[in-house]
C-alpha positions as CSV (number, residue, x, y, z in Angstrom):
1,M,-21.0,12.2,-9.6
2,I,-18.7,10.6,-12.3
3,A,-16.9,8.0,-12.3
4,F,-13.9,7.7,-14.8
5,I,-12.9,4.3,-15.9
6,V,-10.3,3.0,-18.1
7,P,-9.7,2.2,-21.7
8,K,-6.5,1.4,-22.7
9,N,-5.4,-1.1,-20.5
10,S,-7.7,-3.8,-21.1
11,G,-7.4,-5.8,-17.4
12,L,-8.4,-2.6,-15.8
13,K,-11.2,-1.9,-18.6
14,E,-12.7,-5.2,-17.7
15,R,-13.0,-4.7,-14.1
16,S,-13.9,-1.2,-14.2
17,D,-16.6,-2.3,-16.6
18,E,-17.8,-5.0,-14.2
19,I,-17.8,-2.3,-11.4
20,V,-20.0,0.7,-13.3
21,L,-22.9,-2.1,-13.5
22,T,-22.9,-2.6,-9.9
23,L,-23.0,1.5,-8.9
24,D,-26.0,1.6,-11.5
25,L,-24.8,5.2,-13.0
26,K,-26.1,6.7,-15.5
27,N,-24.2,7.0,-19.2
28,D,-23.8,11.1,-19.2
29,K,-22.3,10.7,-16.1
30,I,-19.1,8.2,-17.2
31,K,-15.7,10.6,-18.5
32,I,-13.2,7.9,-19.6
33,M,-9.0,8.3,-19.2
34,R,-5.9,6.2,-18.6
35,G,-5.9,4.9,-15.0
36,E,-2.8,6.4,-13.8
37,D,-4.3,10.4,-14.8
38,I,-7.6,9.4,-12.7
39,P,-6.5,10.2,-9.4
40,F,-5.2,13.8,-10.2
41,F,-8.5,14.3,-12.2
42,V,-10.5,13.5,-9.5
43,D,-8.4,14.9,-6.9
44,L,-8.5,18.7,-8.7
45,M,-12.1,18.2,-9.3
46,N,-12.9,17.5,-5.7
47,K,-10.8,20.6,-4.4
48,Q,-12.9,22.6,-6.9
49,G,-16.0,21.4,-4.7
50,K,-17.1,19.2,-7.3
51,N,-18.5,16.0,-6.3
52,V,-16.6,13.3,-8.3
53,V,-15.2,9.2,-7.6
54,G,-12.7,7.5,-10.1
55,I,-12.0,3.7,-10.5
56,T,-8.6,3.2,-10.7
57,G,-5.6,0.5,-10.1
58,E,-4.8,0.6,-6.4
59,D,-1.2,0.9,-7.4
60,L,-1.7,3.8,-9.3
61,F,-4.0,5.6,-6.6
62,K,-0.8,4.9,-4.3
63,E,1.8,6.3,-6.4
64,Y,-0.2,9.6,-6.5
65,E,-0.2,9.4,-2.7
66,L,3.2,9.4,-2.0
67,D,3.5,12.2,-4.2
68,N,0.8,14.9,-3.5
69,N,-1.1,16.2,-0.9
70,S,-4.0,14.3,-2.0
71,S,-7.6,15.1,-0.2
72,L,-8.4,11.2,-1.8
73,R,-9.2,8.1,0.1
74,I,-10.3,4.4,-0.8
75,L,-14.2,4.5,-0.7
76,K,-14.3,1.0,-1.9
77,R,-12.3,-2.0,-2.7
78,F,-12.9,-4.6,-5.2
79,P,-10.6,-7.6,-5.1
80,W,-9.2,-8.3,-8.6
81,N,-9.3,-12.2,-8.3
82,S,-8.2,-13.0,-11.7
83,P,-7.4,-16.7,-12.7
84,T,-5.0,-15.7,-15.6
85,A,-2.9,-13.4,-12.8
86,F,0.2,-15.5,-11.7
87,F,-0.9,-13.6,-7.9
88,G,-4.3,-13.3,-8.6
89,R,-3.8,-9.6,-9.1
90,P,-1.4,-7.3,-10.6
91,V,1.2,-7.1,-8.1
92,L,4.4,-4.6,-8.3
93,C,7.6,-6.7,-8.0
94,L,11.5,-6.6,-8.0
95,L,12.3,-9.1,-10.8
96,G,16.2,-10.2,-10.9
97,P,17.9,-13.0,-13.1
98,K,16.7,-16.1,-12.4
99,E,19.7,-17.9,-11.8
100,K,20.6,-15.5,-8.5
101,D,19.4,-13.8,-5.7
102,M,19.9,-10.2,-4.4
103,E,22.9,-11.7,-2.3
104,S,24.6,-13.2,-5.0
105,L,24.5,-9.9,-6.7
106,P,26.6,-6.9,-6.9
107,K,26.3,-3.9,-4.7
108,N,26.3,-1.3,-7.6
109,L,23.3,-2.5,-9.6
110,K,21.3,-0.8,-12.6
111,I,17.7,-1.2,-12.4
112,A,15.3,-0.7,-15.0
113,I,11.7,1.2,-13.6
114,N,8.7,1.8,-14.8
115,K,7.6,5.1,-14.9
116,K,4.1,4.9,-13.4
117,Y,5.8,3.7,-10.5
118,V,8.7,6.1,-9.4
119,S,7.5,7.0,-5.4
120,L,7.0,3.5,-5.1
121,A,10.0,2.2,-6.2
122,K,12.2,4.4,-4.4
123,R,10.4,3.9,-1.3
124,F,10.9,0.1,-1.6
125,L,14.5,0.5,-2.6
126,R,15.8,2.4,0.6
127,R,15.4,-0.8,2.2
128,L,18.0,-2.3,0.1
129,E,20.0,0.7,-0.1
130,N,19.6,0.4,4.1
131,R,21.8,-3.0,3.4
132,G,24.4,-1.6,1.7
133,F,22.6,-1.9,-2.1
134,N,23.5,1.1,-4.4
135,F,21.3,1.7,-7.6
136,E,21.6,3.5,-10.7
137,K,17.6,4.3,-11.9
138,I,16.8,4.3,-15.3
139,Y,13.2,5.1,-16.3
140,F,11.2,3.4,-18.9
141,S,7.6,3.8,-19.6
142,G,7.5,-0.1,-20.8
143,S,9.8,-2.4,-21.8
144,T,11.6,-2.5,-18.4
145,E,12.1,-6.3,-19.1
146,D,13.9,-5.8,-22.5
147,A,16.1,-3.2,-20.5
148,F,17.4,-6.6,-18.6
149,S,17.4,-8.7,-21.7
150,Q,19.4,-6.1,-23.6
151,G,21.9,-5.8,-21.0
152,I,21.3,-2.4,-20.1
153,A,19.8,-3.1,-16.5
154,D,20.8,-5.7,-14.0
155,L,16.9,-5.4,-12.1
156,V,13.4,-4.1,-13.0
157,I,10.6,-3.0,-11.2
158,D,7.5,-3.4,-12.8
159,I,3.8,-5.0,-12.5
160,V,4.0,-8.8,-12.9
161,Y,0.7,-10.1,-14.1
162,S,0.9,-13.4,-15.6
163,G,4.7,-13.6,-15.0
164,K,5.1,-15.0,-18.7
165,S,7.4,-12.0,-20.3
166,A,8.9,-12.6,-17.3
167,K,10.3,-15.5,-17.2
168,A,10.7,-15.3,-21.1
169,A,13.5,-12.0,-20.4
170,G,15.1,-15.2,-18.2
171,L,13.4,-13.1,-14.7
172,K,12.2,-14.7,-11.8
173,I,10.3,-12.4,-8.3
174,Y,12.8,-11.4,-6.1
175,D,10.4,-9.4,-3.9
176,K,6.4,-8.4,-3.9
177,I,6.6,-4.2,-3.8
178,F,2.8,-3.4,-3.7
179,E,-0.7,-5.6,-4.5
180,S,-3.5,-3.9,-6.5
181,D,-6.7,-4.4,-6.6
182,I,-9.6,-2.2,-8.3
183,V,-10.5,0.9,-5.7
184,L,-13.5,3.4,-6.2
185,I,-11.6,6.7,-4.8
186,G,-13.0,10.1,-3.9
187,K,-12.8,12.9,-1.0
188,K,-11.5,11.9,2.3
189,Q,-13.8,12.4,5.3
190,D,-13.0,15.0,7.6
191,K,-13.4,13.1,10.4
192,F,-11.2,9.4,10.4
193,D,-12.7,7.2,12.4
194,F,-10.3,4.6,13.5
195,N,-13.2,2.0,15.3
196,K,-14.4,1.8,12.0
197,L,-11.0,0.7,10.7
198,Y,-11.1,-1.5,13.2
199,S,-14.2,-3.1,12.8
200,V,-13.4,-3.9,8.9
201,I,-10.4,-5.7,10.1
202,V,-11.8,-7.9,12.6
203,D,-14.7,-8.7,9.9
204,R,-12.3,-9.6,7.8
205,I,-10.3,-12.2,10.0
206,N,-13.6,-13.6,10.8
207,T,-15.3,-14.0,7.4
208,K,-12.2,-16.3,6.5
209,N,-11.6,-15.4,3.1
210,K,-7.7,-17.1,2.2
211,K,-7.9,-14.8,-0.1
212,S,-7.7,-11.6,2.3
213,Y,-4.4,-10.4,3.1
214,T,-5.4,-9.3,6.4
215,F,-6.7,-12.6,7.2
216,K,-3.5,-14.2,5.9
217,L,-1.9,-12.4,8.2
218,A,-3.8,-13.6,11.2
219,S,-3.5,-17.0,10.7
220,D,0.5,-16.4,10.0
221,E,2.0,-15.2,13.5
222,P,5.4,-14.9,12.1
223,L,4.4,-13.4,9.3
224,L,2.6,-11.0,11.2
225,K,5.4,-10.1,13.8
226,R,8.2,-9.8,10.7
227,K,6.1,-7.2,9.2
228,I,5.4,-5.2,12.6
229,I,8.9,-5.4,13.1
230,E,9.7,-4.3,9.5
231,E,7.4,-1.5,9.4
232,T,8.4,-0.4,12.9
233,G,12.1,0.0,11.4
234,E,10.7,1.7,8.5
235,V,8.6,4.1,10.9
236,V,12.3,5.6,12.6
237,T,13.8,5.6,9.5
238,A,11.4,7.3,7.5
239,E,13.2,10.6,6.5
240,N,10.6,13.1,5.6
241,K,7.1,13.7,7.0
242,K,5.0,12.5,3.7
243,D,7.2,9.1,4.1
244,L,6.7,8.9,8.0
245,I,2.6,9.1,7.4
246,W,2.6,6.4,5.4
247,E,5.0,3.9,7.6
248,I,2.6,5.2,10.2
249,S,-0.3,4.5,8.6
250,D,1.2,0.8,7.7
251,L,2.1,-0.1,11.0
252,I,-1.1,0.8,12.4
253,Y,-2.9,-1.3,10.1
254,F,-0.4,-4.5,11.3
255,L,-0.7,-3.5,15.1
256,F,-4.7,-3.7,14.4
257,V,-4.5,-7.3,12.7
258,I,-2.7,-8.3,16.0
259,M,-5.2,-6.8,18.4
260,A,-7.7,-8.0,16.2
261,K,-6.6,-11.7,16.0
262,N,-6.1,-11.6,20.0
263,E,-9.6,-9.7,20.7
264,I,-8.4,-6.8,22.3
265,S,-10.2,-4.2,21.6
266,I,-9.5,-0.2,21.1
267,D,-11.4,0.2,24.1
268,D,-9.1,-1.8,26.0
269,I,-6.1,0.3,24.7
270,E,-7.9,3.3,26.0
271,K,-8.6,2.0,29.2
272,E,-5.4,0.4,29.9
273,L,-3.5,4.0,28.6
274,Q,-5.9,5.8,31.3
275,R,-5.3,3.5,34.1
276,K,-1.6,4.4,33.5
277,N,-2.0,7.8,33.2
278,E,-4.0,8.0,36.6
279,E,-1.4,5.8,37.9
280,K,1.3,8.3,37.1
281,L,-0.7,11.3,38.4
282,L,-1.5,9.5,41.7
283,N,2.5,9.0,41.6
284,K,3.2,12.1,41.3
285,D,0.8,13.4,43.9
286,K,2.7,10.9,46.4
287,L,5.8,12.0,45.3
288,N,4.9,16.2,46.2
289,G,3.2,14.9,49.5
290,S,6.2,13.4,50.7
291,S,8.8,16.3,49.4
292,E,6.0,18.4,51.6
293,V,6.4,16.2,54.8
294,R,10.6,16.7,54.2
295,K,10.3,20.0,54.2
């Protein structure tokens, strides 16, 4: 097993070092590279039959997943929980001028996007494009906030950590796009267990951890219902198979949360589907029987 940790991003390295200690890995099994490169190398080596895992940011992993036919999954998630982070963790955000909001901006806009998050940004912006906005997308390796302060861009998509640099540039957070923890990634299981995911969701609700997004959803029914409606819309407007897989996965998660909140199990759903199927077959048999009589 090889663990890849990240030395160049201080936040990732600090958390990765802690995780490596908990995994009790030997030094000769640890390789070091940039966080955004880790999903590619772990994926490549697993496809070559090697048993490799990696530690990286969840945002970087999701970006890779959106743009590739990945053989990877999240093996374990480690909450970031940093007191110095504005949201307690890094969050990919839409940022705009602090004295305005999206509705007060023109429909044609220039937006500076961090190159690490091209696919996540495009996926998010489709929602705004459906509302009539048009974007000229400008990609930067860094300094996205400077692009705004220099008048090059009207909006920014980038990671917010402390929020200080955004505030200094005259920006405020318009929307959260993706919240990131640290993740251990590795090869997918041969078969996905829907029951296992449901059990994890039930456990997170029952532990009542206020920092858990699942618990927050279960505690805020209007928010949960809005997310289900929103994700249903994303499913029916998905433009390709990759986006459809992503959106269906999100919708299933939110449906599982509302099921767990109301103590509805997967067995309950399976029994109801079986009942409906049996009822349909029974009605069909009755209809065929009536036809025979008429003949």
